[in-house]
Backbone as JSON, one array per atom type, in Angstrom:
{
  "sequence": "XXXXXXXXXXXXXXXXXXXXXXXXXXXXXXXXXXXXXXXXXXXXXXXXXXXXXXXXXXXXXXXXXXXXXXXXXXXXXXXXXXXXXXXXXXXXXXXXXXXXX",
  "N": [[-171.39, -32.11, -53.25], [-171.82, -30.27, -49.02], [-169.8, -30.21, -47.05], [-170.63, -30.4, -44.19], [-169.53, -28.58, -40.43], [-169.51, -30.68, -37.91], [-172.24, -30.89, -34.75], [-171.61, -30.37, -31.93], [-172.61, -30.71, -28.86], [-173.36, -28.74, -26.74], [-174.44, -26.75, -28.6], [-176.79, -28.23, -28.52], [-177.46, -30.11, -29.78], [-178.5, -33.16, -32.18], [-179.1, -36.83, -30.75], [-177.73, -39.34, -32.47], [-178.09, -42.43, -32.04], [-180.42, -44.2, -31.87], [-180.49, -43.32, -35.18], [-178.82, -44.53, -36.1], [-179.72, -47.39, -35.52], [-181.79, -47.4, -36.51], [-180.95, -46.41, -39.79], [-179.15, -48.22, -40.88], [-181.26, -51.13, -40.53], [-182.78, -49.62, -43.28], [-180.54, -50.62, -45.08], [-180.68, -52.85, -45.08], [-182.4, -54.04, -45.82], [-182.3, -52.35, -48.48], [-180.31, -53.47, -49.48], [-180.91, -55.74, -49.55], [-182.91, -55.53, -51.3], [-180.63, -55.35, -53.52], [-180.05, -58.24, -53.68], [-182.19, -59.76, -54.58], [-182.68, -58.8, -56.83], [-180.73, -59.92, -58.63], [-181.04, -62.95, -57.71], [-182.85, -62.66, -59.47], [-185.25, -62.07, -59.17], [-189.04, -62.6, -58.52], [-190.58, -59.68, -60.2], [-192.76, -58.09, -58.91], [-191.94, -58.8, -56.02], [-190.2, -57.51, -55.32], [-190.57, -55.05, -56.05], [-191.93, -54.85, -53.82], [-190.03, -54.71, -51.31], [-188.42, -52.09, -52.51], [-190.31, -50.47, -51.23], [-190.41, -50.76, -48.75], [-188.1, -50.31, -48.13], [-187.71, -47.42, -48.13], [-190.65, -46.92, -46.42], [-188.14, -47.2, -45.14], [-185.72, -45.35, -44.9], [-187.97, -43.05, -45.46], [-188.72, -43.22, -42.73], [-186.05, -42.41, -40.73], [-185.19, -40.07, -42.1], [-187.4, -38.72, -41.47], [-186.65, -39.03, -37.93], [-184.39, -37.94, -37.72], [-184.6, -35.5, -39.01], [-186.98, -34.65, -36.83], [-185.11, -34.36, -34.67], [-182.98, -32.55, -34.94], [-185.17, -30.26, -35.47], [-185.51, -30.5, -32.69], [-183.27, -29.53, -31.35], [-181.1, -28.69, -32.59], [-181.99, -26.17, -33.84], [-184.03, -25.69, -31.65], [-182.52, -24.31, -29.59], [-181.25, -22.57, -30.85], [-182.57, -20.6, -32.2], [-183.81, -20.16, -28.66], [-181.05, -19.43, -27.98], [-181.04, -16.52, -28.74], [-179.3, -15.74, -30.6], [-180.08, -13.09, -33.87], [-178.22, -14.2, -35.79], [-177.6, -16.88, -35.54], [-180.35, -17.61, -35.49], [-181.58, -16.69, -38.25], [-179.74, -18.26, -40.36], [-180.6, -21.75, -39.8], [-183.07, -21.2, -39.66], [-183.49, -20.39, -42.94], [-181.37, -23.01, -43.68], [-183.42, -24.57, -43.07], [-185.6, -23.66, -45.09], [-184.43, -24.19, -47.31], [-184.31, -27.4, -47.83], [-187.16, -27.29, -47.73], [-187.56, -26.71, -49.87], [-186.41, -28.47, -51.36], [-187.35, -31.64, -50.38], [-189.08, -33.78, -51.59], [-192.02, -36.67, -52.38]],
  "CA": [[-172.04, -32.09, -51.28], [-171.38, -29.34, -48.91], [-169.59, -31.17, -45.5], [-170.59, -29.35, -42.65], [-169.16, -29.19, -39.57], [-170.06, -31.53, -36.75], [-172.48, -30.36, -33.54], [-171.38, -29.88, -30.3], [-173.45, -30.93, -27.41], [-173.93, -27.78, -26.71], [-175.52, -26.62, -29.98], [-178.58, -29.17, -28.66], [-177.6, -31.27, -31.48], [-179.13, -34.72, -31.91], [-178.27, -38.01, -30.38], [-178.06, -40.45, -33.67], [-177.74, -42.96, -31.77], [-181.4, -44.54, -32.23], [-180.48, -43.0, -36.06], [-177.97, -45.51, -36.6], [-180.38, -48.24, -36.02], [-183.39, -47.08, -38.25], [-179.82, -46.93, -40.5], [-179.17, -50.34, -40.22], [-182.4, -51.0, -40.9], [-182.55, -49.58, -43.8], [-179.28, -50.65, -45.09], [-180.19, -54.42, -44.56], [-183.69, -53.8, -46.2], [-181.74, -52.35, -50.27], [-179.19, -55.14, -49.95], [-182.11, -57.06, -49.78], [-183.15, -55.92, -53.07], [-179.25, -56.24, -54.69], [-179.99, -59.91, -53.21], [-183.54, -60.21, -55.07], [-182.05, -58.56, -58.62], [-179.52, -60.69, -59.16], [-181.64, -64.19, -57.48], [-184.22, -62.62, -60.49], [-187.0, -62.5, -58.64], [-189.69, -62.05, -58.75], [-190.78, -58.26, -60.04], [-194.23, -57.23, -57.96], [-191.69, -59.06, -54.36], [-188.79, -56.25, -55.87], [-190.83, -53.72, -55.38], [-192.81, -54.3, -51.77], [-188.59, -54.49, -51.01], [-187.54, -51.45, -52.83], [-190.96, -49.92, -50.77], [-190.28, -51.2, -47.58], [-186.98, -49.52, -48.43], [-187.97, -46.49, -49.39], [-190.74, -46.12, -45.93], [-187.7, -47.01, -43.44], [-185.45, -43.93, -44.55], [-188.41, -41.44, -44.48], [-188.23, -42.89, -40.89], [-184.79, -42.2, -41.06], [-185.16, -38.27, -42.67], [-188.43, -37.95, -40.14], [-186.42, -39.1, -36.77], [-183.17, -36.94, -37.67], [-185.47, -33.12, -39.14], [-187.22, -33.9, -35.52], [-184.54, -33.84, -33.53], [-182.81, -31.13, -35.63], [-186.04, -29.09, -34.66], [-185.84, -29.68, -31.24], [-182.59, -29.85, -30.43], [-180.51, -27.95, -33.63], [-182.8, -25.12, -33.88], [-184.61, -25.22, -30.68], [-180.95, -24.57, -29.09], [-180.74, -21.52, -32.47], [-183.62, -19.26, -31.79], [-182.99, -19.56, -27.03], [-180.37, -18.06, -28.4], [-181.94, -14.69, -29.24], [-178.91, -14.73, -31.52], [-180.81, -13.64, -34.76], [-177.8, -14.77, -37.5], [-177.75, -18.53, -35.72], [-181.51, -18.01, -35.71], [-181.94, -17.1, -39.26], [-178.8, -19.24, -40.41], [-181.63, -22.39, -38.93], [-184.49, -20.77, -41.12], [-183.12, -20.6, -44.13], [-181.13, -23.95, -44.14], [-185.06, -25.14, -43.57], [-186.52, -23.52, -45.8], [-183.61, -24.77, -48.34], [-184.85, -28.44, -47.53], [-188.01, -28.02, -48.03], [-187.81, -26.88, -50.78], [-186.62, -30.25, -52.21], [-188.01, -32.97, -50.16], [-190.46, -34.79, -52.75], [-192.56, -37.86, -51.69]],
  "C": [[-171.05, -31.47, -50.47], [-171.24, -30.36, -47.36], [-169.89, -29.59, -44.54], [-169.8, -29.77, -41.43], [-169.4, -30.31, -38.7], [-170.72, -31.25, -35.32], [-171.36, -30.62, -32.34], [-172.53, -29.97, -29.46], [-174.28, -29.89, -27.33], [-174.66, -26.63, -27.33], [-177.1, -26.95, -29.2], [-178.43, -29.84, -30.0], [-177.93, -32.54, -31.2], [-179.06, -35.7, -31.6], [-177.92, -38.84, -31.64], [-178.0, -41.45, -32.47], [-178.99, -44.83, -32.22], [-181.66, -44.5, -34.06], [-179.87, -44.31, -36.57], [-178.64, -47.0, -36.72], [-181.13, -48.32, -37.49], [-182.3, -47.01, -40.31], [-179.59, -48.14, -41.24], [-180.57, -51.24, -41.24], [-182.66, -51.16, -42.29], [-181.89, -49.97, -44.97], [-179.94, -52.1, -45.95], [-181.55, -54.32, -45.58], [-182.88, -53.21, -48.02], [-180.74, -53.09, -49.52], [-179.94, -55.93, -50.14], [-182.66, -56.82, -51.29], [-182.01, -55.77, -54.49], [-179.48, -58.03, -54.22], [-181.05, -60.36, -54.51], [-183.32, -59.99, -57.13], [-181.3, -60.21, -58.98], [-179.72, -61.85, -58.46], [-182.75, -63.68, -59.05], [-185.27, -62.77, -59.71], [-187.38, -61.88, -58.83], [-190.5, -60.27, -59.19], [-191.55, -57.48, -58.64], [-192.85, -57.89, -55.94], [-190.57, -58.09, -54.44], [-189.6, -55.78, -55.48], [-191.62, -53.38, -54.67], [-190.96, -54.35, -51.13], [-188.22, -53.11, -51.36], [-188.72, -50.22, -51.85], [-190.66, -49.75, -49.16], [-189.72, -49.9, -47.71], [-186.92, -48.34, -48.22], [-188.86, -46.04, -47.44], [-189.28, -46.17, -45.04], [-186.16, -45.9, -44.22], [-186.17, -42.92, -44.66], [-188.83, -41.64, -43.28], [-187.05, -42.26, -40.45], [-184.7, -40.43, -41.04], [-186.08, -38.08, -41.11], [-187.18, -37.55, -38.43], [-185.4, -37.75, -37.03], [-183.15, -34.98, -38.33], [-185.78, -33.75, -37.45], [-186.4, -33.22, -34.22], [-183.9, -33.09, -33.79], [-183.23, -30.61, -35.56], [-185.3, -28.72, -33.86], [-184.44, -30.1, -30.8], [-181.72, -28.28, -30.98], [-180.7, -26.48, -33.39], [-183.76, -25.15, -33.33], [-183.76, -24.28, -29.89], [-180.53, -22.78, -30.03], [-182.2, -20.4, -31.43], [-184.03, -18.67, -30.0], [-181.87, -19.02, -26.99], [-180.46, -16.69, -28.27], [-180.47, -14.19, -29.43], [-179.18, -14.52, -32.96], [-180.08, -14.14, -35.49], [-178.41, -16.21, -36.82], [-179.41, -19.05, -35.9], [-181.96, -17.74, -37.76], [-180.62, -18.0, -39.94], [-179.95, -20.75, -41.11], [-182.5, -22.1, -39.96], [-184.48, -21.35, -42.29], [-182.57, -22.27, -44.28], [-183.11, -24.93, -44.14], [-185.91, -25.5, -44.34], [-185.11, -24.56, -47.56], [-184.42, -26.43, -48.84], [-186.05, -29.01, -47.82], [-187.76, -28.03, -49.42], [-187.0, -28.29, -52.09], [-186.62, -31.61, -51.45], [-189.55, -32.91, -51.01], [-190.89, -35.57, -51.81], [-192.8, -38.59, -53.26]]
}
């Protein structure tokens, strides 16, 4: 996966502090799945935990996307730099091509 450079605050970059809390919640849920598998827990309980983990990751994704739209994309549009705005639009189009529920 191609690594992007870190954004700076002057480009409207989203603060990920609250996202770290969401990530830690999701990580805890995924770790719980591992423990349940190792303990041989009931299938339906494991599936319930998997679904909770997926919901937590979707919440994280939504938060980061919203922050990106309100920060990075908004700043690009306000900059009146057509190239910068086009880059953000192409990023979103590529992302939407990969989104599946």
